[in-house]
C-alpha positions as a Markdown table, in Angstrom:
| # | Residue | x | y | z |
|---|---|---|---|---|
| 1 | Phe | -22.1 | -20.0 | -21.7 |
| 2 | Lys | -19.5 | -18.4 | -23.9 |
| 3 | Lys | -21.0 | -19.8 | -27.0 |
| 4 | Gln | -24.4 | -18.4 | -26.0 |
| 5 | Tyr | -23.3 | -14.9 | -24.8 |
| 6 | Gly | -20.1 | -14.4 | -26.7 |
| 7 | Asp | -17.0 | -12.5 | -25.4 |
| 8 | Pro | -16.9 | -9.5 | -23.1 |
| 9 | Pro | -18.2 | -6.9 | -22.7 |
| 10 | Tyr | -21.5 | -8.7 | -22.0 |
| 11 | Ser | -24.9 | -7.2 | -22.5 |
| 12 | Ala | -26.7 | -6.9 | -19.1 |
| 13 | Thr | -30.0 | -7.3 | -20.9 |
| 14 | Ser | -29.1 | -10.6 | -22.6 |
| 15 | Met | -28.4 | -12.6 | -19.5 |
| 16 | Asp | -30.4 | -14.1 | -16.7 |
| 17 | Trp | -28.7 | -12.4 | -13.8 |
| 18 | Ser | -30.7 | -14.5 | -11.3 |
| 19 | Asp | -29.2 | -17.7 | -12.6 |
| 20 | Lys | -26.4 | -18.6 | -10.2 |
| 21 | Asp | -24.5 | -20.8 | -12.8 |
| 22 | Val | -24.6 | -18.0 | -15.4 |
| 23 | Val | -23.5 | -15.3 | -12.9 |
| 24 | Leu | -20.8 | -17.5 | -11.4 |
| 25 | Tyr | -19.4 | -18.2 | -14.9 |
| 26 | Phe | -19.2 | -14.5 | -15.9 |
| 27 | Val | -17.9 | -13.1 | -12.6 |
| 28 | Lys | -15.0 | -15.4 | -13.0 |
| 29 | Glu | -14.4 | -13.7 | -16.3 |
| 30 | Asp | -15.0 | -10.2 | -15.0 |
| 31 | Gly | -15.6 | -9.8 | -11.3 |
| 32 | Leu | -17.2 | -6.4 | -11.7 |
| 33 | Leu | -20.2 | -8.0 | -13.4 |
| 34 | Leu | -21.3 | -8.7 | -9.9 |
| 35 | Lys | -22.9 | -5.3 | -10.1 |
| 36 | Ser | -25.5 | -6.7 | -12.5 |
| 37 | Ala | -26.2 | -9.8 | -10.6 |
| 38 | Asp | -29.5 | -10.3 | -8.8 |
| 39 | Ala | -29.5 | -9.0 | -5.2 |
| 40 | Ser | -29.8 | -12.6 | -3.9 |
| 41 | Leu | -26.5 | -13.5 | -5.7 |
| 42 | Gln | -24.7 | -10.4 | -4.4 |
| 43 | Lys | -25.1 | -12.0 | -1.0 |
| 44 | Asp | -24.1 | -15.5 | -2.1 |
| 45 | Met | -20.7 | -16.4 | -0.7 |
| 46 | Val | -19.6 | -18.6 | -3.6 |
| 47 | Val | -20.5 | -16.0 | -6.2 |
| 48 | Val | -19.0 | -13.1 | -4.3 |
| 49 | Leu | -15.7 | -14.9 | -3.5 |
| 50 | Ala | -15.3 | -15.7 | -7.2 |
| 51 | Ala | -16.0 | -12.1 | -8.1 |
| 52 | Val | -13.5 | -10.5 | -5.7 |
| 53 | Ala | -10.9 | -13.1 | -6.5 |
| 54 | Gln | -11.0 | -12.0 | -10.1 |
| 55 | Arg | -11.4 | -8.3 | -9.4 |
| 56 | Gly | -11.0 | -7.1 | -5.8 |
| 57 | Leu | -13.0 | -3.9 | -6.4 |
| 58 | Ala | -16.1 | -6.1 | -7.0 |
| 59 | Leu | -16.4 | -5.9 | -3.2 |
| 60 | Lys | -18.2 | -2.6 | -3.9 |
| 61 | His | -21.1 | -4.6 | -5.4 |
| 62 | Ala | -21.3 | -7.3 | -2.7 |
| 63 | Asp | -24.1 | -7.2 | -0.2 |
| 64 | Ala | -23.3 | -5.4 | 3.0 |
| 65 | Ser | -23.4 | -8.7 | 4.9 |
| 66 | Leu | -20.4 | -9.9 | 2.9 |
| 67 | Gln | -18.5 | -6.6 | 3.0 |
| 68 | Lys | -18.1 | -7.4 | 6.7 |
| 69 | Asp | -17.0 | -11.0 | 6.1 |
| 70 | Arg | -13.3 | -11.4 | 6.8 |
| 71 | Gln | -12.8 | -14.2 | 4.3 |
| 72 | Val | -14.4 | -12.2 | 1.5 |
| 73 | Val | -12.6 | -9.0 | 2.4 |
| 74 | Leu | -9.2 | -10.7 | 2.7 |
| 75 | Ala | -9.7 | -12.3 | -0.7 |
| 76 | Ala | -10.6 | -8.9 | -2.2 |
| 77 | Val | -7.7 | -7.0 | -0.7 |
| 78 | Ala | -5.3 | -9.8 | -1.8 |
| 79 | Gln | -6.3 | -9.1 | -5.4 |
| 80 | Asn | -6.5 | -5.3 | -5.0 |
| 81 | Gly | -5.6 | -3.5 | -1.8 |
| 82 | Leu | -7.8 | -0.6 | -2.7 |
| 83 | Ala | -10.8 | -2.8 | -2.2 |
| 84 | Leu | -10.3 | -1.9 | 1.5 |
| 85 | Glu | -12.4 | 1.2 | 0.7 |
| 86 | Phe | -15.5 | -1.0 | 0.4 |
| 87 | Ala | -14.9 | -3.2 | 3.5 |
| 88 | Ala | -17.2 | -2.7 | 6.5 |
| 89 | Val | -15.9 | 0.0 | 9.0 |
| 90 | Glu | -14.9 | -2.6 | 11.6 |
| 91 | Leu | -12.7 | -4.5 | 9.1 |
| 92 | Arg | -10.9 | -1.3 | 8.1 |
| 93 | Ala | -9.8 | -1.4 | 11.7 |
| 94 | Asp | -8.7 | -5.0 | 11.4 |
| 95 | Arg | -4.9 | -5.1 | 11.5 |
| 96 | Glu | -4.5 | -8.3 | 9.5 |
| 97 | Ile | -6.8 | -7.1 | 6.8 |
| 98 | Val | -5.2 | -3.6 | 6.5 |
| 99 | Leu | -1.7 | -5.1 | 6.5 |
| 100 | Ala | -2.7 | -7.4 | 3.6 |
| 101 | Ala | -4.2 | -4.5 | 1.8 |
| 102 | Val | -1.2 | -2.1 | 2.0 |
| 103 | Lys | 1.2 | -4.9 | 1.1 |
| 104 | Gln | -0.8 | -5.3 | -2.1 |
| 105 | Asn | -1.2 | -1.6 | -2.7 |
| 106 | Gly | 0.3 | 0.9 | -0.3 |
| 107 | Leu | -2.3 | 3.6 | -1.2 |
| 108 | Ala | -4.9 | 1.5 | 0.6 |
| 109 | Leu | -3.6 | 3.1 | 3.7 |
| 110 | Lys | -6.0 | 5.9 | 2.9 |
| 111 | Tyr | -8.9 | 3.7 | 3.8 |
| 112 | Ala | -7.5 | 2.3 | 7.0 |
| 113 | Ala | -8.9 | 3.2 | 10.4 |
| 114 | Val | -7.3 | 6.3 | 11.9 |
| 115 | Glu | -5.5 | 4.3 | 14.6 |
| 116 | Leu | -3.9 | 2.0 | 12.0 |
| 117 | Arg | -2.6 | 5.0 | 9.9 |
| 118 | Ala | -0.5 | 5.7 | 13.0 |
| 119 | Asp | 0.7 | 2.0 | 13.2 |
| 120 | His | 4.4 | 2.0 | 12.4 |
| 121 | Val | 4.4 | -1.6 | 11.0 |
| 122 | Ile | 1.5 | -0.9 | 8.7 |
| 123 | Val | 2.8 | 2.5 | 7.5 |
| 124 | Leu | 6.2 | 1.0 | 6.7 |
| 125 | Ala | 4.6 | -1.8 | 4.8 |
| 126 | Ala | 2.5 | 0.7 | 2.8 |
| 127 | Val | 5.5 | 2.9 | 2.0 |
| 128 | Leu | 7.7 | 0.0 | 1.0 |
| 129 | Glu | 5.0 | -0.8 | -1.6 |
| 130 | Asn | 4.3 | 2.8 | -2.7 |
| 131 | Glu | 6.2 | 5.7 | -1.2 |
| 132 | Glu | 3.3 | 8.1 | -2.0 |
| 133 | Ser | 1.2 | 6.3 | 0.6 |
| 134 | Leu | 3.1 | 8.3 | 3.3 |
| 135 | Gln | 0.7 | 11.1 | 2.7 |
| 136 | His | -2.0 | 9.0 | 4.3 |
| 137 | Ala | -0.1 | 8.2 | 7.4 |
| 138 | Ser | -0.8 | 10.0 | 10.7 |
| 139 | Glu | 0.5 | 13.6 | 11.0 |
| 140 | Glu | 2.9 | 12.5 | 13.7 |
| 141 | Ile | 4.6 | 9.9 | 11.6 |
| 142 | Arg | 4.8 | 12.2 | 8.6 |
| 143 | Lys | 6.4 | 15.0 | 10.5 |
| 144 | Arg | 8.7 | 13.0 | 12.6 |
| 145 | Asn | 10.0 | 10.3 | 10.3 |
| 146 | Arg | 10.4 | 11.5 | 6.7 |
| 147 | Leu | 13.8 | 12.5 | 5.5 |
| 148 | Ile | 13.8 | 14.2 | 2.2 |
| 149 | Met | 17.5 | 14.8 | 1.5 |
| 150 | Leu | 20.9 | 14.0 | 2.7 |
| 151 | Cys | 23.7 | 16.4 | 1.6 |
| 152 | Ala | 27.3 | 15.3 | 2.2 |
| 153 | Glu | 29.8 | 18.1 | 2.7 |
| 154 | Arg | 33.6 | 18.1 | 3.2 |
| 155 | His | 35.0 | 19.4 | 6.4 |
| 156 | Pro | 38.5 | 19.0 | 7.8 |
| 157 | Gly | 39.1 | 15.3 | 8.2 |
| 158 | Glu | 35.5 | 14.2 | 7.7 |
| 159 | Ile | 32.4 | 14.1 | 5.6 |
| 160 | Arg | 29.4 | 15.7 | 7.2 |
| 161 | Val | 26.0 | 14.5 | 6.1 |
| 162 | Arg | 23.2 | 16.9 | 6.7 |
| 163 | Cys | 19.7 | 15.3 | 7.1 |
| 164 | Phe | 16.7 | 17.5 | 6.5 |
| 165 | Gly | 13.2 | 16.4 | 7.6 |
| 166 | Leu | 9.7 | 17.7 | 6.8 |
| 167 | Ser | 9.6 | 19.3 | 10.3 |
| 168 | Ala | 12.7 | 21.3 | 9.4 |
| 169 | Val | 14.8 | 19.4 | 12.0 |
| 170 | Glu | 18.3 | 18.9 | 10.9 |
| 171 | Thr | 20.5 | 15.9 | 12.0 |
| 172 | Leu | 24.2 | 15.8 | 11.4 |
| 173 | Val | 26.1 | 12.5 | 10.8 |
| 174 | His | 29.9 | 12.6 | 10.6 |
| 175 | Phe | 32.3 | 10.2 | 8.7 |
| 176 | Glu | 36.0 | 10.2 | 8.2 |
| 177 | Leu | 37.2 | 11.1 | 4.7 |
| 178 | Asp | 38.6 | 7.6 | 4.1 |
| 179 | Ala | 35.1 | 6.1 | 3.9 |
| 180 | Ala | 34.8 | 4.5 | 0.5 |
| 181 | Ala | 31.8 | 5.7 | -1.5 |
| 182 | Glu | 30.4 | 2.2 | -1.9 |
| 183 | Phe | 30.2 | 1.8 | 1.8 |
| 184 | Leu | 29.0 | 5.3 | 2.6 |
| 185 | Val | 25.3 | 4.7 | 1.9 |
| 186 | Ala | 25.2 | 1.7 | 4.3 |
| 187 | Arg | 27.0 | 3.7 | 7.0 |
| 188 | Val | 24.6 | 6.6 | 6.7 |
| 189 | Lys | 21.7 | 4.2 | 7.1 |
| 190 | Glu | 23.2 | 2.7 | 10.2 |
| 191 | Ala | 24.0 | 6.1 | 11.7 |
| 192 | Leu | 20.7 | 7.9 | 11.1 |
| 193 | Pro | 18.2 | 8.0 | 13.9 |
| 194 | Pro | 15.4 | 5.4 | 13.3 |
| 195 | Gly | 12.9 | 6.8 | 10.9 |
| 196 | Leu | 11.0 | 6.5 | 7.8 |
| 197 | Gly | 12.0 | 8.5 | 4.7 |
| 198 | Arg | 13.4 | 8.8 | 1.3 |
| 199 | Leu | 17.2 | 9.2 | 1.1 |
| 200 | Thr | 19.0 | 11.0 | -1.7 |
| 201 | Leu | 22.6 | 11.2 | -0.8 |
| 202 | Val | 24.6 | 13.9 | -2.5 |
| 203 | Leu | 28.4 | 13.6 | -2.2 |
| 204 | Pro | 30.8 | 16.5 | -2.0 |
| 205 | Asp | 31.7 | 16.2 | -5.7 |
| 206 | Gly | 28.1 | 16.4 | -6.7 |
| 207 | Thr | 27.6 | 12.7 | -7.2 |
| 208 | Ile | 24.1 | 11.5 | -6.3 |
| 209 | Leu | 23.9 | 8.0 | -5.0 |
| 210 | Gln | 20.6 | 6.5 | -5.9 |
| 211 | Pro | 18.4 | 4.7 | -5.2 |
| 212 | Val | 18.5 | 5.0 | -1.5 |
| 213 | Ser | 15.0 | 4.4 | -0.3 |
| 214 | Tyr | 12.7 | 3.7 | 2.6 |
| 215 | Thr | 13.5 | 0.1 | 2.3 |
| 216 | His | 16.4 | -0.1 | 4.7 |
| 217 | Leu | 15.0 | 2.3 | 7.4 |
| 218 | Thr | 13.2 | 1.2 | 10.5 |
| 219 | Leu | 10.5 | 2.9 | 12.4 |
| 220 | Pro | 10.9 | 3.8 | 16.1 |
| 221 | Thr | 8.9 | 1.7 | 18.6 |
């Protein structure tokens, strides 16, 4: 085939897009070529699986009957979580599929069913992969759980850490002054209320301890 058709990009007019062997060969090279395949092959399980395994977003060009096939959709989101956009509505409410998608690309949370965007486990998995995905979480999770800064201040006999959240709620965490800086971050994480957020810890001398991220925080049940 390569000798006959050359290297990509391939000319859509030069190939027989109804020939399964031809299409199968080329979607393995570039899954998005599924778009040019004959409609009968866009509903062919073997061809579509090969296409989405190579390029998850090829799911967009699969027949609707395969966009609601769990095996096909799982293969697509494993390659590119954003392929969730093209899954059938009922599969965007499938917890296993959505979890696989956000672990591959956290921004896939945008395409999850509303109830799953409020699922703590799924949101945490998404944020661990890409912190920007928090914008697609439910309003309740965004308001209640995101911490955007910790400021450590000196007070008599202690260090006071001020925790500011998106909802403007402030939490105070206190430490004795003898806490070594290298242990302070871990102690802050342990003392904070369970939540989901970015932590930037600013010590009294202006030192910024980074990165302190979502990774070590847990969501409330």
